[in-house]
C-alpha positions as CSV (number, residue, x, y, z in Angstrom):
1,M,0.0,0.0,0.0
2,K,2.8,2.3,0.8
3,L,4.3,1.6,-2.6
4,I,1.1,2.7,-4.3
5,H,1.1,6.0,-2.4
6,L,4.7,6.5,-3.2
7,L,4.2,5.8,-7.0
8,T,1.1,8.1,-7.0
9,A,3.1,10.9,-5.3
10,V,5.9,10.6,-7.9
11,I,3.5,10.6,-10.8
12,L,1.7,13.5,-9.5
13,T,4.9,15.5,-9.0
14,L,6.2,14.7,-12.5
15,S,2.9,15.7,-14.0
16,L,2.9,19.0,-12.2
17,A,6.5,19.6,-13.3
18,A,5.7,18.8,-16.9
19,C,2.8,21.3,-16.7
20,S,5.0,24.2,-15.9
21,D,6.6,24.0,-19.4
22,K,9.1,26.7,-18.8
23,P,12.1,26.8,-21.2
24,T,15.2,25.1,-19.8
25,E,18.8,26.7,-19.9
26,A,19.5,24.2,-22.7
27,K,16.5,25.5,-24.7
28,L,17.5,29.1,-24.0
29,E,21.0,28.4,-25.2
30,N,19.7,26.8,-28.4
31,I,17.4,29.9,-29.0
32,L,20.3,32.4,-28.4
33,Q,22.6,30.3,-30.7
34,Q,19.9,30.3,-33.5
35,Q,19.5,34.1,-33.1
36,V,23.4,34.8,-33.5
37,D,23.6,32.3,-36.4
38,E,20.8,34.1,-38.3
39,R,22.5,37.4,-37.8
40,Y,26.2,36.4,-38.1
41,N,26.3,33.1,-40.0
42,G,28.4,31.0,-37.7
43,L,30.7,33.8,-36.4
44,I,29.7,33.4,-32.7
45,S,29.2,30.4,-30.3
46,V,27.0,30.9,-27.3
47,D,27.9,28.8,-24.3
48,D,27.4,28.6,-20.6
49,V,23.8,30.1,-20.5
50,K,22.5,30.6,-17.0
51,K,18.9,31.5,-16.4
52,L,19.0,34.2,-13.6
53,N,15.3,34.7,-13.4
54,G,12.2,34.2,-15.4
55,W,8.6,35.2,-15.4
56,Q,5.5,34.3,-17.3
57,D,2.6,36.8,-17.8
58,N,0.4,34.4,-19.6
59,D,0.5,30.9,-21.2
60,K,1.9,32.2,-24.5
61,H,4.7,34.5,-23.4
62,Y,7.8,33.9,-21.1
63,A,10.6,36.4,-20.3
64,A,14.1,35.1,-19.1
65,E,16.9,37.0,-17.7
66,V,20.1,35.2,-18.7
67,S,23.8,35.4,-18.7
68,Y,26.1,33.7,-21.1
69,T,29.4,33.6,-22.9
70,I,30.1,34.2,-26.5
71,T,33.1,33.0,-28.4
72,F,34.1,34.4,-31.7
73,K,35.0,31.7,-34.1
74,Q,36.8,34.0,-36.6
75,S,38.6,37.3,-36.3
76,F,36.8,40.5,-37.5
77,K,39.1,40.7,-40.4
78,D,38.6,37.0,-41.6
79,Y,34.8,37.4,-41.3
80,I,34.7,40.6,-43.2
81,D,36.9,39.1,-45.8
82,A,34.7,36.0,-46.1
83,Q,31.6,38.1,-46.4
84,T,33.0,40.3,-49.2
85,T,34.4,37.5,-51.3
86,K,31.5,35.2,-51.3
87,P,29.1,35.3,-54.3
88,G,25.8,36.9,-53.8
89,N,23.8,40.0,-53.5
90,P,25.9,43.1,-52.9
91,L,23.3,44.5,-50.6
92,E,23.3,41.4,-48.3
93,K,27.1,41.6,-48.2
94,M,26.9,45.2,-47.2
95,A,24.3,44.4,-44.5
96,N,26.4,41.5,-43.2
97,G,29.4,43.8,-43.0
98,M,27.5,46.5,-41.2
99,S,26.3,43.9,-38.6
100,A,29.8,42.8,-38.1
101,G,30.9,46.4,-37.8
102,M,28.4,47.0,-34.9
103,L,30.1,43.9,-33.2
104,K,33.4,45.5,-33.7
105,L,32.2,48.8,-32.0
106,Q,30.8,46.6,-29.1
107,Y,33.8,44.2,-28.6
108,G,36.7,45.9,-30.3
109,D,39.0,44.2,-32.9
110,F,38.0,40.7,-31.9
111,K,40.1,37.6,-32.8
112,A,39.1,34.1,-33.3
113,G,38.9,32.4,-29.8
114,D,38.1,35.7,-28.0
115,H,35.5,35.2,-25.2
116,Y,33.2,37.8,-23.8
117,Q,30.6,37.5,-20.9
118,V,27.3,38.9,-21.3
119,A,26.3,39.5,-17.8
120,K,22.5,40.2,-18.1
121,E,20.2,40.2,-21.0
122,I,16.3,39.7,-21.0
123,I,14.9,37.6,-23.9
124,T,11.2,37.3,-24.6
125,L,9.8,34.0,-25.8
126,R,6.5,33.1,-27.4
127,K,4.9,29.7,-27.3
128,S,4.3,28.3,-30.8
129,E,3.1,24.9,-32.1
130,N,6.7,23.8,-32.2
131,G,7.6,25.1,-28.6
132,W,9.2,28.3,-27.4
133,I,10.6,30.7,-30.0
134,L,12.3,34.1,-29.7
135,D,9.6,36.9,-29.7
136,N,11.3,39.7,-31.8
């Protein structure tokens, strides 16, 4: 009889935990990595994501306060050189160069392997049919 009560308590606890459906740190890291990949095409790696706080105003929106580390996979010069020599639309190349230029303003003349700590950022997520996505 005690075993049945114990199993019932465990199942109930797991069910309630599954209902909360808040994004995990791994999910937040995946979302952040997708965001920088879309903007900078493999230039930056996002690691060590820590959720500092989170809140949910309703079932469809969630905000998370996070910290994380970014690592540059290429130097600024190598990235710009690659962007300008690849075939394609000149306006896209210019836009990519301008985005990288903003990174240079923020992080200086970064080199491959440089690490920077993002101490605090708030990201807003929206619940979709495929789970949590970034709410731009």
